MARVOVEX-528474 format. One record per atom (N, C-alpha, C): residue number from 0; residue in three letters; atom name; y, x, z. Coordinates in nm, 2 decimals. Each point is the difference from the previous one (the first is absolute). Last residue first. Layout:
# MARVOVEX-528474
[site NUM; ALA; CA; [Y; X; Z]];
...
This chain:
# MARVOVEX-528474
[site 69; UNK; N; [-9.51; 2.08; 10.52]];
[site 69; UNK; CA; [0.12; -0.04; 0.04]];
[site 69; UNK; C; [0.09; -0.01; -0.13]];
[site 68; UNK; N; [-0.50; 0.14; 0.16]];
[site 68; UNK; CA; [0.04; -0.11; -0.10]];
[site 68; UNK; C; [0.14; -0.06; 0.04]];
[site 67; UNK; N; [-0.30; 0.46; 0.06]];
[site 67; UNK; CA; [0.11; -0.07; 0.06]];
[site 67; UNK; C; [0.03; -0.12; -0.09]];
[site 66; UNK; N; [-0.50; 0.25; 0.04]];
[site 66; UNK; CA; [0.12; -0.01; -0.08]];
[site 66; UNK; C; [0.11; -0.09; 0.07]];
[site 65; UNK; N; [-0.49; 0.15; 0.09]];
[site 65; UNK; CA; [0.12; 0.00; 0.09]];
[site 65; UNK; C; [0.14; 0.00; -0.07]];
[site 64; UNK; N; [-0.41; 0.02; -0.27]];
[site 64; UNK; CA; [-0.02; -0.11; 0.10]];
[site 64; UNK; C; [0.12; -0.03; 0.10]];
[site 63; UNK; N; [0.09; 0.23; -0.50]];
[site 63; UNK; CA; [-0.07; 0.04; 0.13]];
[site 63; UNK; C; [-0.01; -0.12; 0.10]];
[site 62; UNK; N; [0.00; -0.02; -0.54]];
[site 62; UNK; CA; [0.10; -0.02; 0.11]];
[site 62; UNK; C; [-0.08; 0.03; 0.12]];
[site 61; UNK; N; [-0.16; 0.24; -0.46]];
[site 61; UNK; CA; [-0.01; -0.13; 0.08]];
[site 61; UNK; C; [0.10; -0.01; 0.11]];
[site 60; UNK; N; [0.06; 0.26; -0.49]];
[site 60; UNK; CA; [-0.04; 0.02; 0.15]];
[site 60; UNK; C; [-0.01; -0.13; 0.06]];
[site 59; UNK; N; [-0.07; 0.17; -0.54]];
[site 59; UNK; CA; [0.08; -0.12; 0.10]];
[site 59; UNK; C; [-0.06; 0.04; 0.14]];
[site 58; UNK; N; [0.00; 0.39; -0.37]];
[site 58; UNK; CA; [-0.07; -0.11; 0.04]];
[site 58; UNK; C; [0.08; -0.09; 0.10]];
[site 57; UNK; N; [0.04; 0.41; -0.41]];
[site 57; UNK; CA; [0.06; -0.06; 0.11]];
[site 57; UNK; C; [-0.10; -0.13; 0.03]];
[site 56; UNK; N; [-0.16; 0.49; -0.22]];
[site 56; UNK; CA; [0.07; -0.13; -0.05]];
[site 56; UNK; C; [0.04; -0.07; 0.12]];
[site 55; UNK; N; [-0.04; 0.53; 0.08]];
[site 55; UNK; CA; [-0.06; -0.11; -0.09]];
[site 55; UNK; C; [0.06; -0.14; -0.01]];
[site 54; UNK; N; [0.05; 0.37; 0.43]];
[site 54; UNK; CA; [0.03; 0.02; -0.16]];
[site 54; UNK; C; [-0.09; -0.12; -0.05]];
[site 53; UNK; N; [0.21; 0.25; 0.50]];
[site 53; UNK; CA; [-0.10; -0.11; -0.06]];
[site 53; UNK; C; [0.05; 0.00; -0.15]];
[site 52; UNK; N; [0.03; 0.39; 0.38]];
[site 52; UNK; CA; [0.09; -0.06; -0.09]];
[site 52; UNK; C; [-0.12; -0.10; -0.08]];
[site 51; UNK; N; [0.07; 0.34; 0.48]];
[site 51; UNK; CA; [-0.09; -0.07; -0.09]];
[site 51; UNK; C; [0.07; -0.10; -0.08]];
[site 50; UNK; N; [0.05; 0.52; 0.26]];
[site 50; UNK; CA; [0.06; -0.14; -0.04]];
[site 50; UNK; C; [-0.09; -0.07; -0.07]];
[site 49; UNK; N; [-0.09; 0.45; 0.14]];
[site 49; UNK; CA; [-0.05; -0.11; 0.07]];
[site 49; UNK; C; [0.06; -0.13; 0.00]];
[site 48; UNK; N; [0.06; 0.46; -0.20]];
[site 48; UNK; CA; [0.05; -0.01; 0.12]];
[site 48; UNK; C; [-0.03; -0.12; 0.08]];
[site 47; UNK; N; [-0.15; 0.07; -0.46]];
[site 47; UNK; CA; [-0.04; 0.11; 0.09]];
[site 47; UNK; C; [0.06; 0.01; 0.15]];
[site 46; UNK; N; [-0.05; -0.46; -0.25]];
[site 46; UNK; CA; [0.08; 0.12; -0.05]];
[site 46; UNK; C; [-0.07; 0.11; 0.10]];
[site 45; UNK; N; [-0.22; -0.47; -0.15]];
[site 45; UNK; CA; [0.03; 0.06; 0.10]];
[site 45; UNK; C; [0.06; 0.14; -0.02]];
[site 44; UNK; N; [-0.08; -0.51; -0.26]];
[site 44; UNK; CA; [0.01; 0.14; -0.02]];
[site 44; UNK; C; [0.04; 0.06; 0.14]];
[site 43; UNK; N; [-0.26; -0.48; -0.17]];
[site 43; UNK; CA; [0.13; 0.05; 0.06]];
[site 43; UNK; C; [-0.03; 0.17; 0.00]];
[site 42; UNK; N; [-0.22; -0.54; -0.07]];
[site 42; UNK; CA; [0.04; 0.12; -0.09]];
[site 42; UNK; C; [0.11; 0.06; 0.07]];
[site 41; UNK; N; [-0.23; -0.39; 0.22]];
[site 41; UNK; CA; [-0.08; 0.04; -0.12]];
[site 41; UNK; C; [0.02; 0.14; -0.06]];
[site 40; UNK; N; [0.26; -0.19; 0.38]];
[site 40; UNK; CA; [-0.15; 0.03; 0.04]];
[site 40; UNK; C; [-0.08; 0.05; -0.11]];
[site 39; UNK; N; [0.45; -0.13; -0.06]];
[site 39; UNK; CA; [0.01; 0.11; 0.07]];
[site 39; UNK; C; [-0.15; 0.04; 0.05]];
[site 38; UNK; N; [0.22; -0.28; -0.42]];
[site 38; UNK; CA; [-0.11; -0.03; 0.10]];
[site 38; UNK; C; [0.02; 0.14; 0.06]];
[site 37; UNK; N; [0.44; -0.16; -0.21]];
[site 37; UNK; CA; [-0.13; 0.07; -0.04]];
[site 37; UNK; C; [-0.09; -0.01; 0.12]];
[site 36; UNK; N; [0.35; -0.40; -0.08]];
[site 36; UNK; CA; [0.03; 0.14; 0.01]];
[site 36; UNK; C; [-0.15; 0.08; -0.03]];
[site 35; UNK; N; [0.29; -0.51; 0.17]];
[site 35; UNK; CA; [-0.09; 0.06; -0.10]];
[site 35; UNK; C; [0.03; 0.16; 0.02]];
[site 34; UNK; N; [0.26; -0.30; 0.24]];
[site 34; UNK; CA; [-0.12; -0.09; 0.00]];
[site 34; UNK; C; [-0.10; 0.08; -0.09]];
[site 33; UNK; N; [0.40; 0.22; 0.33]];
[site 33; UNK; CA; [-0.04; -0.02; -0.13]];
[site 33; UNK; C; [-0.13; -0.09; 0.00]];
[site 32; UNK; N; [0.41; 0.04; 0.35]];
[site 32; UNK; CA; [-0.15; 0.04; -0.01]];
[site 32; UNK; C; [-0.05; -0.06; -0.12]];
[site 31; UNK; N; [0.50; 0.14; 0.22]];
[site 31; UNK; CA; [-0.05; -0.06; -0.10]];
[site 31; UNK; C; [-0.15; 0.05; -0.01]];
[site 30; UNK; N; [0.36; -0.05; 0.41]];
[site 30; UNK; CA; [-0.09; 0.09; -0.06]];
[site 30; UNK; C; [-0.07; -0.08; -0.10]];
[site 29; UNK; N; [0.49; -0.01; 0.32]];
[site 29; UNK; CA; [-0.10; -0.07; -0.09]];
[site 29; UNK; C; [-0.09; 0.10; -0.06]];
[site 28; UNK; N; [0.30; -0.01; 0.49]];
[site 28; UNK; CA; [0.00; 0.05; -0.15]];
[site 28; UNK; C; [-0.09; -0.09; -0.07]];
[site 27; UNK; N; [0.13; -0.09; 0.46]];
[site 27; UNK; CA; [0.09; 0.09; -0.03]];
[site 27; UNK; C; [0.00; 0.06; -0.13]];
[site 26; UNK; N; [-0.16; -0.46; 0.31]];
[site 26; UNK; CA; [-0.03; 0.10; -0.10]];
[site 26; UNK; C; [0.11; 0.08; -0.02]];
[site 25; UNK; N; [0.01; -0.38; 0.30]];
[site 25; UNK; CA; [-0.11; 0.06; 0.02]];
[site 25; UNK; C; [-0.03; 0.13; -0.09]];
[site 24; UNK; N; [0.35; -0.32; -0.07]];
[site 24; UNK; CA; [0.03; 0.09; 0.10]];
[site 24; UNK; C; [-0.13; 0.08; 0.04]];
[site 23; UNK; N; [0.03; -0.21; -0.50]];
[site 23; UNK; CA; [0.00; -0.05; 0.14]];
[site 23; UNK; C; [0.01; 0.12; 0.10]];
[site 22; UNK; N; [0.23; 0.06; -0.48]];
[site 22; UNK; CA; [-0.14; -0.01; 0.08]];
[site 22; UNK; C; [0.01; -0.06; 0.13]];
[site 21; UNK; N; [0.30; -0.01; -0.48]];
[site 21; UNK; CA; [0.00; 0.02; 0.15]];
[site 21; UNK; C; [-0.15; -0.02; 0.05]];
[site 20; UNK; N; [0.06; 0.08; -0.47]];
[site 20; UNK; CA; [0.13; 0.02; 0.03]];
[site 20; UNK; C; [0.02; 0.02; 0.16]];
[site 19; UNK; N; [-0.40; 0.03; -0.41]];
[site 19; UNK; CA; [0.03; -0.01; 0.13]];
[site 19; UNK; C; [0.15; 0.04; 0.05]];
[site 18; UNK; N; [-0.36; -0.15; -0.45]];
[site 18; UNK; CA; [0.12; 0.07; 0.03]];
[site 18; UNK; C; [0.05; -0.04; 0.16]];
[site 17; UNK; N; [-0.50; 0.09; -0.26]];
[site 17; UNK; CA; [0.10; -0.10; 0.07]];
[site 17; UNK; C; [0.13; 0.07; 0.04]];
[site 16; UNK; N; [-0.53; 0.08; -0.24]];
[site 16; UNK; CA; [0.14; 0.04; -0.01]];
[site 16; UNK; C; [0.08; -0.15; 0.04]];
[site 15; UNK; N; [-0.50; 0.06; 0.20]];
[site 15; UNK; CA; [0.07; -0.04; -0.12]];
[site 15; UNK; C; [0.16; 0.03; 0.00]];
[site 14; UNK; N; [-0.30; 0.06; 0.39]];
[site 14; UNK; CA; [-0.09; 0.05; -0.13]];
[site 14; UNK; C; [0.06; -0.05; -0.13]];
[site 13; UNK; N; [0.18; 0.15; 0.53]];
[site 13; UNK; CA; [0.01; -0.10; -0.10]];
[site 13; UNK; C; [-0.08; 0.07; -0.12]];
[site 12; UNK; N; [0.13; 0.06; 0.57]];
[site 12; UNK; CA; [-0.08; 0.05; -0.12]];
[site 12; UNK; C; [0.01; -0.11; -0.10]];
[site 11; UNK; N; [0.32; 0.19; 0.40]];
[site 11; UNK; CA; [-0.05; -0.13; -0.05]];
[site 11; UNK; C; [-0.06; 0.04; -0.14]];
[site 10; UNK; N; [0.09; 0.34; 0.45]];
[site 10; UNK; CA; [0.01; -0.03; -0.14]];
[site 10; UNK; C; [-0.07; -0.14; -0.04]];
[site 9; UNK; N; [0.25; 0.28; 0.46]];
[site 9; UNK; CA; [-0.13; -0.08; -0.07]];
[site 9; UNK; C; [0.04; -0.05; -0.12]];
[site 8; UNK; N; [0.23; 0.45; 0.13]];
[site 8; UNK; CA; [-0.02; -0.12; 0.06]];
[site 8; UNK; C; [-0.13; -0.07; -0.04]];
[site 7; UNK; N; [0.14; 0.30; -0.35]];
[site 7; UNK; CA; [0.08; -0.02; 0.12]];
[site 7; UNK; C; [-0.02; -0.11; 0.08]];
[site 6; UNK; N; [-0.27; 0.32; -0.40]];
[site 6; UNK; CA; [0.04; -0.12; 0.06]];
[site 6; UNK; C; [0.10; 0.02; 0.11]];
[site 5; UNK; N; [-0.30; 0.23; -0.46]];
[site 5; UNK; CA; [0.12; 0.03; 0.11]];
[site 5; UNK; C; [0.03; -0.15; 0.05]];
[site 4; UNK; N; [-0.32; 0.29; -0.37]];
[site 4; UNK; CA; [-0.03; -0.12; 0.09]];
[site 4; UNK; C; [0.10; 0.04; 0.14]];
[site 3; UNK; N; [-0.04; 0.15; -0.57]];
[site 3; UNK; CA; [0.04; 0.04; 0.13]];
[site 3; UNK; C; [-0.01; -0.13; 0.10]];
[site 2; UNK; N; [-0.13; 0.20; -0.53]];
[site 2; UNK; CA; [0.00; -0.12; 0.10]];
[site 2; UNK; C; [0.01; 0.05; 0.13]];
[site 1; UNK; N; [0.07; 0.16; -0.55]];
[site 1; UNK; CA; [-0.03; 0.05; 0.14]];
[site 1; UNK; C; [0.02; -0.12; 0.08]];
[site 0; UNK; N; [-0.16; 0.12; -0.53]];
[site 0; UNK; CA; [0.06; -0.09; 0.10]];
[site 0; UNK; C; [-0.02; 0.06; 0.13]];
């Protein structure tokens, strides 16, 4: 799987799958922020070129304290 982080302008962050047709004027793109995934702190592989790849069972990520509740 290849994941790319690309954004145009200010992104509206979403933690659940949501169909978005019209964004508020303050946003120019949508960013899907997963609620679960590998534990980046506990298990990771560092490639010879220095890239860090997390692996292992999925954990539930806590909601960040500065989360936009919009």
